[in-house]
TORDOLUM-82744 format. One record per residue (C-alpha): residue number from 1; residue in one letter; x, y, z; chain. Coordinates in pm, 1 decimal, always signed. Example, Ala and Ser with C-alpha at 12.3 -4.5 7.8 and 13.67 -1.06 7.14 Angstrom:
2
num|residu|u|v|w|chaine
1|A|+1230.0|-450.0|+780.0|A
2|S|+1367.0|-106.0|+714.0|A
This chain:
67
num|residu|u|v|w|chaine
1|X|+8049.9|+9079.2|+9445.1|A
2|X|+7846.7|+9392.4|+9478.6|A
3|X|+8053.1|+9710.4|+9436.9|A
4|X|+7939.0|+9855.1|+9772.6|A
5|X|+8078.0|+9574.8|+9991.4|A
6|X|+8410.7|+9574.6|+10169.0|A
7|X|+8678.2|+9380.4|+9982.1|A
8|X|+8731.8|+9029.4|+10114.1|A
9|X|+9058.8|+8839.1|+10149.4|A
10|X|+9052.0|+8719.1|+9789.5|A
11|X|+8979.3|+9072.2|+9666.4|A
12|X|+9269.0|+9210.3|+9869.5|A
13|X|+9509.5|+8948.3|+9733.2|A
14|X|+9397.7|+9003.7|+9374.1|A
15|X|+9417.3|+9381.8|+9413.9|A
16|X|+9765.4|+9361.8|+9566.3|A
17|X|+9905.2|+9144.3|+9288.5|A
18|X|+9731.4|+9344.5|+9015.6|A
19|X|+9856.3|+9673.0|+9159.2|A
20|X|+10210.3|+9535.8|+9189.1|A
21|X|+10214.2|+9454.6|+8819.2|A
22|X|+10026.5|+9771.6|+8719.5|A
23|X|+9713.3|+9607.1|+8583.5|A
24|X|+9460.3|+9707.6|+8851.3|A
25|X|+9118.1|+9782.2|+8703.6|A
26|X|+8959.9|+10120.7|+8770.8|A
27|X|+8651.7|+9960.1|+8928.9|A
28|X|+8860.0|+9753.2|+9173.2|A
29|X|+9078.9|+10051.1|+9255.4|A
30|X|+8774.7|+10264.8|+9334.8|A
31|X|+8625.3|+9985.3|+9549.6|A
32|X|+8952.4|+9952.6|+9740.4|A
33|X|+8977.2|+10325.9|+9805.0|A
34|X|+8611.9|+10363.8|+9906.1|A
35|X|+8562.4|+10053.4|+10118.5|A
36|X|+8904.9|+9912.8|+10199.3|A
37|X|+9127.6|+9969.5|+10499.5|A
38|X|+9462.4|+10120.6|+10399.6|A
39|X|+9655.8|+9921.0|+10660.4|A
40|X|+9531.6|+9590.5|+10520.8|A
41|X|+9663.5|+9685.5|+10176.8|A
42|X|+9993.8|+9811.5|+10318.9|A
43|X|+10051.0|+9484.1|+10505.4|A
44|X|+9947.8|+9281.7|+10199.9|A
45|X|+10190.3|+9484.3|+9985.9|A
46|X|+10477.9|+9430.0|+10228.4|A
47|X|+10408.2|+9055.7|+10245.6|A
48|X|+10381.0|+9033.0|+9865.8|A
49|X|+10706.1|+9225.8|+9818.5|A
50|X|+10891.0|+9005.8|+10068.1|A
51|X|+10759.4|+8690.0|+9901.8|A
52|X|+10849.6|+8822.3|+9555.9|A
53|X|+11205.7|+8913.2|+9660.6|A
54|X|+11250.1|+8575.6|+9833.1|A
55|X|+11126.3|+8394.1|+9523.0|A
56|X|+11363.6|+8583.7|+9293.3|A
57|X|+11650.3|+8521.4|+9536.6|A
58|X|+11580.4|+8146.9|+9547.3|A
59|X|+11552.7|+8123.1|+9168.3|A
60|X|+11882.3|+8308.7|+9116.7|A
61|X|+12052.9|+8098.3|+9382.5|A
62|X|+11922.4|+7779.5|+9219.2|A
63|X|+12034.9|+7883.9|+8871.9|A
64|X|+12381.0|+7988.0|+8991.0|A
65|X|+12423.4|+7661.4|+9182.9|A
66|X|+12364.0|+7458.0|+8867.1|A
67|X|+12584.0|+7673.9|+8644.2|A
């Protein structure tokens, strides 16, 4: 992908996950800030956080049910 294009869906997902774990590259971060829409990243972050919390909850519930 050329650095001057808007980030696509895959780029947004990768950026959201990388940012959540603190491994976002400087080039991707600059692309997101220059060409991305903040609301798309906010919504993606909220969805990722909800999915992450739900996954942890289900894993803990599963482990405690078998213990």
